N, C-alpha and C positions, 0 to 999 in steps of 0.2 A: 200223378199225385195220389198219395195214400189216403183213402177215405176211411176215417175212424168215427165211430158213433158210441155214445153212452146213452143207455135207456134206463131211466129210473124215475119213479113217480115222485120222489122226494128230491127236488133239485138241489137243495142245500147239501145233500150227501155227496154230490158229484164234484164239489169244489176241489177237494183234495185230489180226487182221481184226475180231474182235468190238469191240475198242476203237475202231477207225476207224468202224465202222458206228454205234456208240453216239454218237460225237462228231458225226457228220454229222446223224443223226436229231434229236439234241437241239438242235443249232444251227439246224436248219430247222423245229423244233417239230413234227416228225412224230410222231404216235402210232403206236407200233410194238410188235410182239412178235418177239423173236429166238429161234429154236430151233436146236439143234445136233444133227446126226445123224452117225453114224460109218460108215454103209454106205448104198449105193444102195437095198438092199432095205428098210431102215428108213425111208428118206426117202419111198419110194413109197407107204407107208401113209398119208402125210399130204400128198401132193403136190397134191390137189385144192383145198386151202384156201390155198395159198401164192401170194404175189404176186411175190417176188423170191427166187431161189436162187443162192447162191455154191457152185458145184459143182466139186469137185476131179476132174481127169481120171483120175489114176492111183490107183485103189483096187482092192483084191482083190475077187474075186467079180464083181459088176456094176461095171464101171468107169464113169467119168463120162459117156462117150459113149453107152453102152447105157442107163444110167439116164436120161439126157436124152431119148432116143428114147421111153422108156416114159412119162416125164413129159408129153411132147408129146401122147401119146394120151389122157392123163387131164385135162390142164389146158393148153389151147392159149394161154391168156392170160398164163401165168406167164413172167416175164423170167428167163432163165438166164444167169448170168455164170460163165464157165468159168475155173477157176484151175489153173495148171500151172507146173512148172519146165521142161517140155519144149515149147519153142516150136514145134517141128516138128509137134506133134500138134494144133495149133490148126486146121489145115485140116480135120480130121475134124469139128470142131464146127460147121462150116457146114451139115452135113447135118441137124443138129438145130435149126437156126436160133437158135444162141446169140446173145444180145443184145450181149454184150461179152466181152472177154478180159482177165484180169489175170494178171500173172506173179509167182511167188514168188521171193524174199521180197517181201511186199506193201509197196506205197508208199501213203501216205495220199492223195496227190493223185489217184492212179489209181483207188483205191477210191471216193473221193468223186465223181469224174467219172462213174464207172459208175452209182453210186446216183442222182446228179442226172439222168442221162439216163433211168433207169428211172422216176423220180418224175414226169417230164414225161409219161410214157405211162400212169401210173396215174390212173384217173378221180378228179377232185376232190382231187388231192393238193396243189394250190397253195392259198395262203392269201388271205383277203380281210380287210381291216381293218374291223371293226364296233364299234359303241359300245353300252354299256349303262350307264345312269346316268352318262353323260359319261366313262366309263372305256373306253379303247380295248382291244380284244382282237383278236389274230390268229386267225382261225377257218379251219380247213380246209373247203374247199367241200363235201366229202363229208358234213360234219356238218349242213349246212343242209337242213332238211326242205322248206321252201317260202319264197317271197318274195312279199310284198304290195307292189305299186308304187303310189306316189302321184305328184303333180305334180312335187315337188322333193325327195323322199326315198323311201327304201324300208325296209320292216321285214322281218326275217328270223326265222323260227322255228328255233331251235337248241335241241334237247332240250326243256326246259320253259320257256324264256325267249324273249322277243321282243327282238332287237337291231336296231340302226338304222344306216343310212348315208345320206349326203347325195347319193348317186349318182342321176343321171337314168337313165331306162330305157335310153337309148342307151349310157351309160357301162357299165351293168350287163351289157348284151349282149356287150360287149367283154371284161369281166372273168370272167364265169362260163363254166365248161367246157361248150361246146355239145354234147358227147357225153352230158352228164349232166343238163342242165337243159332244160326245155321250157316255153314260154309257153302255157298251156292256156286262158287267159282274159285279158281286157283288163287285169286287175289281178294275176293270179296267175302265178308261175313256179314250177314244181315240180321237185324232185329225183326223177328217175325210179327211182333205186335204192331210194327210200324209199316207193314206192307198194306197198301191200299187195295191193290188188285193183282191178280196173277193170271196170265193166259199165254198159252203156246210158248212157254219157255222164257217169257219176259215178265218181270215183276215191276210194279210201279210203287214208288215211295215219294210222296209229296211232289217235288219238282225233278224227280230222277227216275230213269228206267235202267234196270240192270238185267243182263242176261243170266240165265241159269245154264251152267255148262251141260252139254249133252250127256256126259258121263254121270252127272249128279242129278239129272232131271227127275228120274223116277223116284229116287230116295227122297229128294226135296218135296215132291208132291205128296208123298206119304206123310212126311214129317209135318208139312204145312197143314194137311187135313187133320191130323191128330191134334196139332196145336189149336186149330180152329174149334174143334169139338171140346177140348178140355178147358181152354182159357179165354175164349172170346166171350 
């Protein structure tokens, strides 16, 4: 689930922003949770779990710039979108590596563009069309536990169901987020975020154990370690 936050000391100013976020996430079928904070101090208690933050620059106590610096120390993966009426302060936000800037009063197109850019950076946020009992579903890639490949189709474990697509392995390698998925075996592609443990060539995912092929073992261990360092 995508964790999005708005931090602004004037709650009334967030109503429009909340609506624009809701519209975008629902239209893109993103599973999300939206939290509202009224101070930088309050936001910092929850910063480690957040994916996207709309952060007001002008706030009493910890302002947005100082809050952003502290967030960076806690959660380097979080995308910070700075909001302000004072365009001249945007330069300061470069020092905290702000991902985007939006200007008050908010405009829907600007908010949606910022969200769309963030979503492209979030692992597995894009959708893939899969079928179950001949009914099509748009599934976020992050929900896929693993893929079993066959000659002319693929099966996908999503929660407690197996879904299907007619993609070839070549097609699938173009569609799946390469930061998230790794081919551990001739038939299996796994979502590294859903691996619970790995030891001696065996990975465990919920109620399943899968072998890593001997030929791919060294490369997988390197990729899994890098994934763990970057994204866990």
